[in-house]
C-alpha positions in Angstrom: 16.4 28.2 162.0 18.6 25.4 160.5 17.4 22.4 160.3 19.7 19.5 161.5 20.8 17.1 158.9 20.8 13.8 160.1 23.2 11.0 157.9 23.7 7.5 158.2 27.2 6.7 156.3 27.2 3.1 156.1 29.8 0.5 154.1 32.1 -1.9 155.0 35.4 -1.7 157.1 38.5 0.5 155.4 36.1 2.9 153.7 37.4 5.8 155.8 34.1 6.5 157.8 35.7 7.5 160.9 38.0 9.8 158.9 35.1 11.4 157.2 33.4 12.1 160.5 36.4 13.9 162.0 36.9 16.1 158.9 33.2 17.0 159.3 33.4 17.7 163.2 36.6 19.6 162.7 34.6 22.0 160.1 32.1 23.1 162.9 32.9 25.3 165.9 32.1 22.5 168.3 31.1 18.6 168.1 30.9 15.3 170.0 32.0 11.8 168.6 31.1 8.4 170.4 32.8 5.4 169.8 32.6 2.1 170.9 36.1 1.4 172.7 38.0 3.6 174.8 41.3 2.4 172.8 39.6 3.5 169.7 38.5 6.9 171.7 42.0 7.5 172.6 43.3 6.9 168.8 40.7 9.6 167.6 41.6 12.0 170.7 45.3 11.7 169.6 44.6 12.5 165.9 42.5 15.5 166.6 45.0 16.8 169.1 47.5 16.6 166.7 45.6 19.0 164.5 43.7 21.1 166.9 45.8 20.9 170.2 45.0 19.5 173.5 43.7 22.8 174.4 40.5 22.1 172.5 39.8 18.6 172.9 38.3 16.5 175.6 38.5 13.0 176.0 35.9 11.5 178.3 35.8 7.8 178.9 34.8 5.2 181.9 38.0 5.7 183.2 40.0 8.6 181.6 38.5 12.4 181.6 40.7 15.0 180.0 38.6 18.2 179.8 40.4 21.5 179.1 38.7 24.7 180.0 38.0 25.5 176.5 37.0 22.1 175.5 35.3 22.5 171.9 35.7 18.5 170.4 34.3 15.9 172.9 35.8 12.2 172.1 34.2 10.0 174.2 32.8 6.4 174.5 29.3 6.1 173.6 28.4 5.4 177.4 30.4 8.7 178.3 28.8 10.8 175.5 27.5 14.0 177.4 23.7 14.8 177.1 22.3 18.2 176.5 25.3 20.2 175.5 23.9 21.5 172.0 27.0 20.5 170.1 27.0 21.8 166.6 27.9 18.5 165.3 27.2 14.8 166.7 28.5 11.4 165.6 28.0 7.8 166.6 30.4 5.2 165.1 29.7 1.4 164.7 26.2 1.9 164.9 25.1 -1.5 164.1 26.0 -2.3 168.0 22.4 -1.4 168.3 21.7 -5.1 168.1 24.5 -6.1 170.4 22.9 -8.3 173.5 25.2 -6.5 175.9 25.6 -2.9 175.0 23.0 -2.7 172.3 20.6 -0.4 174.2 23.0 2.2 174.8 23.6 2.6 170.9 19.9 2.3 170.3 19.6 5.3 172.8 21.9 7.4 171.0 20.1 6.5 167.5 16.8 7.6 168.9 17.7 10.7 170.7 21.3 12.2 170.4 21.7 14.7 167.9 23.9 17.4 166.8 22.5 21.1 166.4 23.4 21.3 162.7 24.8 17.8 161.7 24.3 14.3 163.1 26.1 11.2 161.8 25.6 7.7 162.2 28.7 5.7 160.9 28.3 1.8 160.6 27.4 -1.6 158.4 25.3 -1.5 155.6 22.9 -3.7 157.9 21.6 -1.0 159.5 19.9 0.9 156.5 16.7 -0.7 157.2 16.4 -0.2 160.6 17.5 3.4 160.5 15.3 4.1 158.0 12.4 3.1 160.1 13.4 4.6 163.2 14.9 7.7 161.8 12.6 8.7 158.8 14.5 11.9 158.3 17.7 10.6 157.8 19.5 10.3 154.8 22.1 7.4 153.6 25.3 7.8 152.3 27.4 4.5 150.9 30.9 4.3 151.0 33.0 1.5 149.3 35.7 -0.3 150.6 39.0 1.1 149.4 40.7 -2.1 148.7 39.6 -5.6 148.0 39.1 -8.8 150.5 39.9 -12.3 149.8 39.4 -15.4 151.6 42.8 -17.4 151.5 41.6 -20.7 153.6 43.4 -22.3 156.3 46.8 -22.0 157.3 49.0 -23.5 159.8 50.8 -20.7 162.5 54.0 -21.9 161.4 53.2 -20.9 157.8 51.6 -17.6 158.6 52.2 -14.5 156.4 54.2 -11.7 157.9 51.8 -8.7 159.1 49.3 -11.0 160.3 46.4 -10.7 163.0 45.5 -14.0 164.5 41.9 -13.5 166.3 41.1 -15.6 169.6 38.2 -15.0 171.6 39.6 -15.7 175.4 42.7 -14.9 177.4 43.9 -18.5 177.4 43.7 -18.7 173.9 45.4 -15.3 172.8 48.1 -16.2 175.3 48.8 -19.7 173.8 49.0 -18.3 170.0 51.1 -15.3 171.3 53.9 -18.3 172.9 53.5 -20.5 169.9 54.2 -17.4 167.6 57.7 -16.4 170.1 59.0 -19.7 169.6 58.3 -20.2 165.9 58.3 -16.2 164.3 60.3 -14.1 167.4 57.0 -13.1 169.3 53.8 -11.3 168.5 52.1 -8.1 170.1 49.1 -8.7 172.0 45.6 -6.6 172.0 42.6 -7.1 174.2 39.9 -4.8 175.2 40.9 -5.2 178.7 44.5 -3.8 178.3 44.5 -0.2 179.4 45.0 2.1 176.6 48.7 2.8 177.5 49.4 -0.9 177.5 47.7 -1.3 174.1 49.4 1.7 172.5 52.4 0.2 173.8 52.0 -3.2 172.0 50.4 -1.9 168.8 53.8 0.5 168.7 55.6 -2.6 168.9 53.8 -4.1 165.9 53.6 -1.0 163.9 57.2 -0.3 163.6 58.1 -4.0 162.9 59.6 -4.9 166.1 57.0 -8.0 165.7 55.3 -9.2 162.4 52.3 -10.5 164.2 49.7 -9.2 166.3 47.3 -11.4 168.6 44.0 -10.0 169.4 40.6 -10.7 170.7 37.4 -9.4 168.4 38.3 -5.6 170.0 40.2 -5.1 166.8 36.9 -5.2 164.8 36.0 -2.0 165.9 37.7 0.6 163.9 41.0 0.4 165.3 43.6 1.4 162.2 46.5 -1.1 162.0 48.8 -2.1 159.4 47.5 -5.8 158.8 47.6 -7.7 155.5 46.2 -11.0 156.8 43.4 -11.8 159.4 43.2 -15.3 160.8 40.6 -16.5 163.0 41.8 -18.9 165.8 38.2 -20.2 166.5 34.6 -19.4 164.9 32.6 -19.5 168.4 32.7 -17.3 171.3 31.3 -16.8 174.9 28.9 -14.0 175.0 28.6 -13.7 178.6 25.8 -16.2 179.1 27.0 -19.2 176.6 29.4 -20.5 173.5 27.8 -19.3 170.5 28.8 -19.1 166.5 30.1 -15.9 165.4 27.8 -14.5 162.6 28.8 -13.5 159.3 28.6 -9.8 159.8 30.6 -10.3 163.2 33.2 -12.1 161.0 33.1 -9.3 158.3 33.9 -6.9 161.2 37.0 -8.2 162.4 38.4 -9.8 158.6 37.7 -6.2 157.7 40.7 -5.1 159.5 43.2 -6.9 156.7 44.1 -4.3 154.0 44.9 -0.6 154.7 43.8 2.1 152.2 44.4 0.7 148.9 46.6 -2.2 150.1 44.3 -5.3 149.6 44.0 -8.0 152.3 43.0 -11.6 153.0 41.5 -13.7 155.9 41.2 -17.2 156.7 41.5 -19.5 159.5 44.2 -21.3 161.8 44.7 -23.9 164.3 41.5 -25.8 165.1 39.2 -23.6 163.4 37.2 -25.3 160.5 37.5 -23.9 157.2 34.5 -21.3 156.8 31.4 -22.3 154.6 31.9 -21.1 150.9 28.8 -18.9 151.1 29.9 -17.5 154.4 33.5 -16.6 153.1 31.9 -15.2 149.8 29.5 -12.7 151.9 32.6 -11.6 153.7 34.4 -10.8 150.5 31.1 -9.0 148.7 30.0 -7.6 152.1 26.5 -9.0 151.8 25.0 -9.6 155.1 21.3 -10.3 156.0 19.8 -6.8 157.5 19.1 -6.5 161.2 15.6 -6.8 162.2 15.9 -6.0 166.0 17.7 -3.3 168.0 18.2 -3.7 171.9 16.4 -1.0 173.8 15.7 -0.1 177.5 13.6 2.7 178.7 15.7 5.9 179.2 13.1 7.8 180.7 13.7 6.7 184.0 11.5 7.8 187.2 13.2 8.1 190.8 10.5 7.9 193.2 11.3 5.2 194.7 13.7 1.9 194.2 10.8 -0.4 193.1 9.6 2.6 190.6 13.1 3.0 189.0 13.5 -0.6 188.6 9.7 -0.7 186.8 10.7 1.7 184.3 13.8 -0.1 183.6 11.6 -2.5 182.7 9.3 -1.3 180.5 8.4 -2.7 177.3 8.1 -1.7 173.9 5.6 -2.0 171.1 8.1 -0.9 168.4 8.7 -3.7 166.2 12.1 -2.7 165.6 13.0 -3.0 169.1 13.4 -5.6 171.8 13.8 -5.0 175.2 17.6 -5.9 176.6 17.9 -8.7 178.9 18.8 -7.9 182.5 22.1 -5.8 182.2 24.9 -5.8 184.9 23.7 -2.5 186.3 20.0 -3.3 186.8 21.1 -6.5 188.5 23.2 -4.7 190.9 20.7 -2.5 191.4 18.3 -5.2 192.7 20.8 -6.5 195.0 21.3 -3.3 196.7 17.7 -2.8 197.0 17.3 -5.8 199.5 20.1 -4.5 201.5 18.4 -3.1 204.8 20.6 -0.2 205.2 20.3 0.9 201.5 16.8 0.4 201.3 16.3 2.9 204.6 18.6 5.3 203.0 17.0 5.1 199.2 13.8 6.5 200.2 13.8 9.9 198.0 14.1 11.3 194.4 18.0 12.2 195.1 18.9 9.1 197.2 17.3 6.7 194.1 19.1 8.8 191.4 22.3 8.4 193.6 21.8 4.6 193.9 21.5 4.2 190.3 24.6 6.1 189.5 26.5 4.0 191.9 24.9 0.9 190.3 26.4 2.1 187.0 29.8 1.5 188.1 31.0 -1.5 185.9 32.2 -4.6 187.0 35.8 -4.3 185.6 37.3 -6.9 188.2 34.6 -9.8 186.8 34.3 -11.0 190.5 31.2 -12.5 191.8 27.9 -10.5 191.5 27.7 -10.7 195.5 31.2 -8.9 195.9 30.4 -6.4 193.3 27.5 -5.6 195.2 29.1 -5.2 198.7 31.5 -2.8 196.9 28.9 -0.8 195.3 27.1 -0.7 199.0 30.2 0.7 200.7 30.1 3.6 197.9 26.7 4.1 198.3 26.2 4.5 202.2 29.6 6.8 202.1 28.1 8.7 199.8 24.7 9.2 201.3 26.2 9.4 204.6 29.2 11.8 203.9 28.7 13.1 200.9 31.8 11.4 199.5 33.6 8.4 199.7 35.7 7.9 202.7 39.3 9.1 201.5 40.9 6.5 203.9 39.1 3.8 202.7 39.5 4.8 198.9 43.2 5.2 199.7 43.6 1.9 201.1 42.1 0.5 198.0 44.4 2.1 195.6 47.6 1.4 197.9 46.7 -2.4 198.0 46.8 -2.2 194.0 49.8 -0.3 193.5 52.2 -2.7 193.0 54.2 -4.1 189.8 55.3 -7.3 190.8 54.1 -10.5 189.8 53.2 -12.0 186.2 51.1 -11.2 183.4 47.6 -12.5 185.0 48.5 -10.7 188.4 49.2 -7.3 186.8 46.1 -7.8 184.6 44.0 -8.3 187.5 45.5 -5.3 189.5 44.9 -3.3 186.3 40.9 -4.4 186.2 40.9 -3.4 189.9 42.3 0.0 189.5 39.8 0.4 186.5 37.1 0.6 189.0 38.6 3.3 191.3 39.8 5.2 188.2 36.1 5.0 187.2 35.0 6.1 190.8 37.6 9.1 190.7 36.1 10.2 187.4 32.6 10.7 189.0 32.1 14.4 189.8 31.6 14.9 193.4 32.1 11.7 194.5 35.9 12.4 196.2 36.9 15.5 198.5 39.8 15.9 196.3 39.0 14.8 192.5 41.8 16.2 191.1 44.4 14.4 193.2 42.8 11.0 193.1 42.4 11.1 189.3 45.8 11.7 188.9 47.0 9.3 191.5 44.6 6.3 189.9 45.7 7.5 186.4 49.4 7.4 187.7 48.5 3.8 189.1 47.2 2.5 186.1 50.2 4.0 184.0 52.8 2.1 186.1 50.8 -1.3 185.9 50.2 -0.9 182.4 54.2 -0.3 181.9 55.0 -3.5 184.0 52.0 -5.4 182.1 53.2 -4.3 178.8 56.8 -5.5 179.8 55.8 -8.8 181.1 53.7 -9.1 178.1 56.9 -8.5 175.9 59.3 -10.7 178.1 57.0 -13.5 177.8 55.7 -13.3 174.3 58.6 -11.5 172.3 61.9 -13.0 171.5 63.2 -9.9 170.9 66.6 -11.0 169.6 65.2 -12.8 166.9 62.4 -10.3 166.1 65.2 -7.5 165.6 67.2 -9.8 163.4 64.1 -10.8 161.2 63.5 -7.2 160.7 66.6 -6.2 159.8 66.8 -9.2 157.2 63.9 -8.4 155.9 64.9 -4.7 155.4 67.9 -6.2 153.8 70.3 -3.9 156.3 73.7 -4.6 157.3 74.0 -6.4 160.2 76.4 -4.9 163.0 78.2 -7.7 164.8 80.8 -7.5 167.8 83.1 -10.1 169.2 84.3 -9.4 172.8 87.7 -10.8 174.2 85.6 -13.3 175.8 84.5 -14.4 172.4 80.8 -13.2 173.0 78.9 -12.1 169.7 76.3 -9.7 169.7 74.5 -8.7 166.8 72.3 -5.3 166.7 73.5 -5.2 170.4 71.8 -8.8 171.0 73.5 -11.7 172.3 73.3 -14.5 169.7 76.2 -17.0 170.7 79.9 -17.3 171.2 82.9 -17.6 168.6 84.9 -20.4 169.0 87.9 -20.0 167.0 86.4 -19.7 163.7 83.3 -21.6 164.5 79.9 -20.1 165.8 78.3 -21.6 168.5 74.6 -20.2 168.5 73.0 -19.3 171.8 70.3 -21.8 172.8 67.1 -21.2 170.4 63.4 -21.8 171.3 62.3 -23.8 168.4 64.2 -25.1 165.0 62.6 -22.1 163.2 64.2 -19.5 165.7 67.2 -21.4 165.4 67.2 -21.2 161.7 66.8 -17.2 161.7 69.1 -16.5 164.5 71.8 -18.6 162.6 70.9 -16.8 159.5 71.3 -13.4 160.9 74.3 -14.4 162.8 76.2 -15.6 160.5 75.6 -13.0 157.7 76.6 -10.5 160.5 79.7 -12.2 161.3 81.3 -12.6 158.0 83.6 -9.4 158.1 84.7 -10.5 161.5 85.8 -14.2 160.2 88.0 -12.4 157.7 89.6 -10.0 160.1 90.1 -13.0 162.8 91.4 -14.9 159.8 94.0 -12.0 159.0 95.0 -11.9 162.8 95.3 -15.8 163.0 97.7 -16.0 160.0 99.9 -13.3 161.2 100.2 -15.0 164.6 103.5 -16.2 166.0 104.0 -19.9 166.4 104.1 -19.6 170.4 100.6 -18.5 170.3 99.2 -22.0 168.6 99.9 -25.8 170.0 98.4 -29.0 169.5 96.8 -31.1 171.9 97.6 -34.8 172.8 94.4 -35.7 171.1 95.8 -34.2 167.7 93.5 -31.2 168.2 95.1 -27.6 166.9 94.8 -24.7 169.3 94.7 -20.8 169.0 95.1 -20.0 172.7 92.4 -21.5 174.3 90.3 -22.2 171.0 90.3 -25.0 168.8 91.0 -24.2 165.3 91.7 -27.6 163.6 93.1 -31.2 163.9 96.1 -33.5 162.4 95.1 -35.9 160.0 97.0 -38.8 158.8 99.2 -37.8 156.0 101.1 -40.0 153.3 104.2 -39.4 155.6 104.3 -40.0 159.4 106.2 -36.8 159.7 103.8 -35.0 157.3 100.7 -35.0 158.7 97.7 -33.3 156.9 95.7 -30.4 158.5 92.0 -30.2 158.9 90.5 -26.4 159.6 87.5 -25.8 161.8 85.8 -23.0 159.9 82.2 -22.6 159.6 81.0 -23.0 156.0 79.6 -19.5 155.7 82.6 -17.7 156.7 83.8 -18.5 153.1 86.6 -20.7 151.2 89.1 -17.5 151.4 89.1 -17.7 155.5 89.0 -21.9 155.4 92.1 -21.7 153.3 93.8 -19.3 155.2 93.3 -21.0 158.3 94.4 -24.3 156.9 97.6 -23.0 155.3 98.5 -21.1 158.7 98.0 -24.4 160.5 100.3 -26.5 158.2 103.0 -24.2 158.6 103.2 -24.1 162.3 102.7 -28.1 162.3 105.6 -28.7 159.6 107.9 -26.2 161.8 107.2 -27.9 164.7 108.2 -31.4 163.4 111.1 -30.0 161.8 112.4 -28.5 165.1 111.3 -31.1 167.4 112.3 -34.2 165.2 115.6 -32.8 163.5 118.3 -35.5 164.6 115.7 -38.1 162.8 114.8 -36.1 160.1 118.6 -35.3 159.5 119.3 -39.0 160.0 116.9 -40.1 157.1 118.2 -37.3 154.8 121.7 -38.1 155.2 122.8 -38.8 151.5 126.4 -40.1 153.1 124.7 -43.2 154.5 124.7 -46.1 152.4 123.9 -50.1 152.5 122.6 -51.4 155.8 123.3 -48.1 157.3 120.9 -46.1 155.2 118.5 -48.8 156.0 118.5 -48.7 159.5 118.3 -44.8 159.2 115.0 -45.7 157.5 113.9 -48.2 160.0 114.8 -45.6 163.0 112.7 -43.2 161.2 109.6 -45.3 160.8 109.9 -45.9 164.4 110.3 -42.2 165.2 113.8 -42.7 166.8 113.1 -45.2 169.3 113.3 -49.3 168.4 113.3 -52.4 171.2 116.6 -54.0 170.5 115.1 -57.4 170.2 113.0 -56.1 167.2 116.1 -55.5 165.1 118.9 -57.7 166.7 119.6 -59.2 163.2 119.6 -55.7 161.6 122.2 -54.6 164.2 124.5 -57.6 163.7 124.5 -56.7 160.1 125.9 -53.4 160.8 130.0 -53.2 160.6 132.0 -50.6 162.8 131.7 -48.0 159.9 127.7 -48.4 159.7 127.5 -48.0 163.4 130.1 -44.8 163.6 128.1 -43.1 160.8 125.1 -43.6 162.9 126.3 -42.5 166.0 127.4 -39.1 164.4 123.9 -38.7 164.4 123.3 -39.5 167.9 121.8 -43.0 167.9 122.4 -45.0 170.9 122.7 -49.0 170.8 121.5 -49.8 174.3 121.1 -53.4 175.3 117.4 -53.0 175.7 116.6 -50.3 173.2 118.4 -48.3 170.2 117.3 -44.8 170.5 118.5 -41.2 170.0 118.6 -39.7 173.5 117.7 -36.2 172.2 113.9 -37.3 171.3 113.5 -38.7 174.7 112.6 -35.1 176.0 109.0 -34.1 176.9 108.6 -32.0 173.7 109.5 -34.5 171.4 107.9 -37.2 173.3 104.7 -35.5 173.4 104.5 -34.9 169.4 105.8 -38.3 168.5 102.8 -39.8 170.1 100.6 -38.0 168.3 102.2 -38.6 165.2 102.4 -42.3 166.0 98.7 -42.4 166.8 98.1 -40.6 163.5 100.2 -43.3 161.5 98.1 -46.1 163.6 94.6 -44.8 162.9 93.8 -44.9 166.7 90.4 -43.1 167.4 91.8 -42.0 170.7 95.3 -41.0 171.2 97.4 -42.0 174.4 98.6 -39.5 176.3 102.6 -39.2 177.3 103.5 -39.9 180.8 104.1 -36.6 183.0 107.7 -35.3 182.5 110.4 -36.3 185.0 109.1 -39.5 186.0 111.5 -42.8 186.1 108.6 -45.0 186.1 105.2 -45.1 185.7 102.4 -47.5 186.2 101.3 -50.2 183.4 97.8 -50.3 182.1 96.6 -53.9 181.1 94.8 -52.1 178.1 97.7 -50.1 176.6 98.1 -49.9 173.1 101.0 -52.2 171.5 104.0 -50.1 171.1 102.9 -47.7 173.2 105.5 -47.7 176.0 108.4 -47.5 173.4 106.8 -44.5 171.8 106.5 -42.9 175.3 110.2 -43.6 175.9 109.5 -46.3 178.6 109.8 -50.3 178.7 106.8 -52.2 180.4 108.4 -54.7 182.8 105.8 -55.8 185.4 103.3 -53.5 187.1 105.5 -50.5 186.2 107.4 -49.4 182.9 110.8 -48.1 183.3 112.3 -44.9 181.1 114.7 -46.6 178.4 117.7 -44.4 179.4 117.6 -45.0 183.0 117.0 -49.0 182.0 120.3 -48.7 180.3 121.7 -47.3 183.4 120.7 -50.2 185.3 121.8 -52.7 183.0 125.0 -51.0 183.6 124.7 -52.0 187.0 123.6 -55.4 186.5 126.6 -56.2 184.2 128.9 -57.5 186.9 126.5 -58.9 188.9 126.3 -62.8 189.2 122.9 -63.6 187.6 123.3 -67.3 188.2 124.5 -67.4 191.8 122.2 -64.5 192.7 122.6 -61.1 193.8 120.8 -58.5 195.8 120.0 -55.0 195.0 122.1 -52.3 195.8 121.1 -48.9 197.0 122.2 -47.2 193.7 120.1 -49.3 191.9 117.2 -48.6 194.0 118.1 -44.8 194.0 118.0 -44.3 189.9 114.7 -46.2 189.6 112.8 -44.3 192.7 111.7 -47.6 193.5 110.7 -49.6 197.0 112.5 -52.9 197.1 109.2 -54.6 196.4 108.4 -52.5 193.5 112.1 -53.4 192.1 111.6 -56.8 192.5 108.3 -56.8 190.4 110.4 -54.8 187.9 113.3 -57.2 187.9 110.5 -59.8 187.4 109.1 -58.2 184.2 113.0 -57.7 183.0 113.3 -61.6 183.2 114.6 -62.6 186.5 113.5 -64.4 189.0 113.3 -62.7 192.5 113.3 -65.1 195.9 112.2 -63.4 198.6 113.8 -63.7 202.1 113.7 -62.8 205.7 116.7 -62.2 208.1 117.6 -60.4 211.2 118.5 -57.0 210.5 121.8 -56.2 212.4 123.0 -52.9 213.3 126.4 -52.5 214.3 127.0 -51.9 218.0 127.8 -48.2 219.4 131.7 -48.4 220.3 132.6 -47.8 224.0 133.6 -44.6 225.1 137.1 -44.2 226.8 138.2 -41.6 229.4 141.4 -41.2 231.4 139.2 -41.0 234.5 140.1 -43.5 236.9 136.4 -44.6 237.0 135.9 -44.6 233.3 134.4 -47.7 232.2 136.9 -50.6 230.2 137.2 -50.0 226.6 135.5 -53.0 224.4 138.2 -55.3 222.7 138.4 -55.0 218.9 138.0 -58.9 218.5 134.6 -60.2 218.3 133.2 -61.6 221.3 132.4 -64.9 221.7 129.3 -66.4 223.4 130.3 -68.4 226.3 128.3 -71.6 227.4 126.2 -71.1 230.2 127.8 -73.9 232.3 131.2 -72.1 232.2 132.8 -70.8 235.5 132.9 -67.3 236.3 135.9 -66.2 237.8 136.3 -62.7 238.7 139.1 -61.3 241.1 137.9 -59.1 244.1 139.9 -56.2 243.2 139.5 -56.4 239.4 137.5 -54.1 237.7 133.9 -55.3 236.8 134.4 -57.2 233.6 131.8 -56.6 230.7 130.3 -59.7 230.2 130.3 -61.4 226.8 127.3 -60.5 224.6 126.1 -62.5 221.6 125.4 -60.2 218.6 121.8 -60.3 219.4 122.6 -58.5 222.3 124.9 -56.2 220.8 122.6 -54.9 218.0 118.7 -54.2 217.8 117.1 -57.2 216.4 115.0 -56.2 213.5 113.8 -58.7 210.6 114.3 -57.3 207.3 113.2 -58.5 203.7 115.6 -59.1 201.1 115.4 -60.5 197.5 117.6 -62.9 195.9 118.0 -62.1 191.9 119.0 -64.9 189.4 118.4 -65.2 185.6 114.7 -66.5 185.1 115.8 -68.5 182.0 112.4 -67.8 180.4 113.8 -66.0 177.3 116.9 -65.9 175.8 119.1 -63.0 176.4 119.8 -60.3 173.9 123.2 -60.2 172.5 125.4 -57.8 174.6 125.9 -54.4 172.7 129.3 -53.6 172.1 130.8 -50.4 173.1 127.6 -48.5 173.8 126.2 -50.5 176.0 128.9 -49.5 178.6 128.9 -45.9 180.1 131.0 -43.6 178.5 134.5 -42.7 179.9 134.6 -45.4 182.1 136.6 -48.1 180.0 135.6 -51.8 180.0 133.9 -53.1 183.5 136.0 -55.5 185.2 134.3 -59.3 185.4 131.8 -58.8 182.8 130.3 -62.2 181.2 130.0 -62.9 177.9 126.3 -62.6 176.7 124.6 -65.9 175.8 121.5 -66.4 173.1 119.9 -64.3 170.7 117.8 -61.0 171.3 114.1 -60.8 171.3 113.4 -57.3 173.2 113.9 -59.5 176.5 116.6 -58.2 179.0 119.9 -59.6 178.8 121.8 -61.4 181.7 125.5 -61.7 182.6 127.8 -64.5 183.7 131.3 -64.0 185.5 133.7 -63.2 183.5 135.5 -66.3 181.8 139.2 -67.0 182.4 139.7 -66.9 178.6 141.1 -63.6 177.1 138.3 -61.8 175.4 138.5 -60.2 172.0 138.2 -56.5 172.4 135.5 -55.2 170.4 137.3 -52.4 168.1 133.9 -50.6 167.5 134.0 -49.4 171.2 136.3 -46.5 171.3 136.9 -47.0 175.1 137.8 -50.5 174.9 140.2 -49.8 171.9 142.0 -47.2 174.1 142.3 -49.5 176.9 143.8 -52.0 174.5 146.4 -49.6 173.3 147.2 -49.1 176.9 148.1 -52.5 177.4 150.1 -53.0 174.4 152.5 -49.6 175.6 
């Protein structure tokens, strides 16, 4: 007969103890391994299935049961390890949990009673050596050394946490807060907690393992053998709530968690973060050297139970031991539930025999996954027990209702977590053999609900704690891979399929980021990916036709709807500079190409729009006063109020004026201008160039095209209306070409005796009489308002050949008859139409009129000769001689003097008229 060999494989974390146990188990025909967490059990199960296939591997936990017919290797949680199977090999991992106040008695029972037929392994910390030696005298020991070094690195801020770090918290709230902060600063974190379902936990771990995120936030659950690629472990706290009170973590507990740092031969570090104080030097060194005080007491509870009655069962559960290495466990949840149910009258009546008591104990061992009050948990167990005792199974309708209420995937993280905790209870019940009529159906059903909730929880955790966009870009940057950017027709930029912002011309407008660190990462990745796009865009822009480019009235330069630059003041008003809007990251080549194309555009725009004035300025044939006046016209962009250059105009001889007229210069009574430059396009460009030359911060806009008058603004910049092609007069400004036409109409009016506005004057200005009066006042006239009866001519009498036709009214005006005059009318005479006053013959209405006279407020400018008159009409009759000099004020005219006036030879129409007279 072969003697079973018992070996304790002890050592710190990362020594390969679990891997060694799996290898030993697979060397036998059958085996059982008990693990501390169902998460770890699932991990080991998957590893063995990968080697031997699913047909021979069983997984048994409280909430999961996969048992194929030919199962040879059983992977279980320690609580779910089958008893009395007689497997060749048996192993229990993390045996130091014999000292755990909550679950220690289970591990102690396995240490004392669980054995393999040929080999038994206990895996754990070196602190268990003395206890195992005392309680299992025939055990041998194997020491395994850590494969990598562990170093204490002190305290680090979360913002400076290195990549591939695990931050440990000891409450759900703490874990969530840390994960949220890492999302804002580092792109996100995976979350691992013992309460998660294996499916959720695996999805989160996979996200961390494949590099989608570089940080893991976890509870102390990661200390139990989970093999993760962790380089640094940081404790956010050194205290935890153990179910009864807050207490400090012991050095060996810290070591168990810190030992997750470093994998295989890669060294690891550990430290603290957040509000956790630095570790004591002695504790930190003990963790590095794996030296801890040996365990002196193991938690114990009597496993030889008696089911004669509930009272007897409770008594055996509370038995004490005399072994100095063992201490009775404090009252556990299952014992507390048993005591609560024993007080229920109906339960007490049912639990009177051994099988009933044993069934009651099995029901009381259903874990309180929901974490609700003890009273509610006891009520749930009471319902289950009564169904099992009375019906032989849990009511299918009641069970289905409980599951259906939970089968919802809406809600936030807390809601989904609660539902997962609830479904774990029903999953546990479904796994119990004989508790449901259709066990297979309900196991699948509860597992399906758990999977749906797990997926929903994983999605909620990822959505809340992972900025997928930033994490993906960070990973690509870290791996030094080329990032693929795409820009759609709306300018939306995506990098590796993630929306990162918009491209406005040659400037990248990044999408809103959660923090400065996130923004820095996002921009770094985005711009790196956009560099090729910038070059392609620059080539397209350089070859774009001029109609695709335009300028704004504020001096901006647009390519379609995108701003690509702005005009800046140059040495010459007609040669402004260009500042291109190009991100620095796009490179100097792109900026140069964009700047050159914009300069070409604006140079051509000015050359085309101001061709007359540029030709005038560059005419080498002009000399003397004409040359100087041409330069003056160019400086004023082709429009000068005559009052400002009255002396220069007088100095021009007829030849000089003729040379200037050949270039389209018109010498008006109020303004010297070039009519071609009054068109909307040159006006719009002129205002921009003028504003640049004046250094204005905000450019005034050009008036809407086609308007003869526009309202004046009190705060208008000096010179604006002239550059806009208008002259301010009162509350409105009038277009200068229409003002010259009005001046022609006023030329033969009696400005001293007074005159009224005729319909033609109102027509060309498009004004009401009141507005026209205000305009004339602005031009220097006095406007005297008056009222009079508006007389309409009476309708002429009707005539007819009929004898009864009324008599035709006389053509001569009727004279009003005095009231006392006698009326003599023959009897046979036709009825005489009585004499009517003008008021009786016409509708009497009051009309307003204005009489305009020269106001004398300013000297009138000298009348221009030649150009002031409309072309082709000759010299107007009754034209008065101008008086006084000009200072940009309107001129007025007197009646034509009696003496003969000298003919102006500069006026071609006047010269022609003189020739006709001579002939």
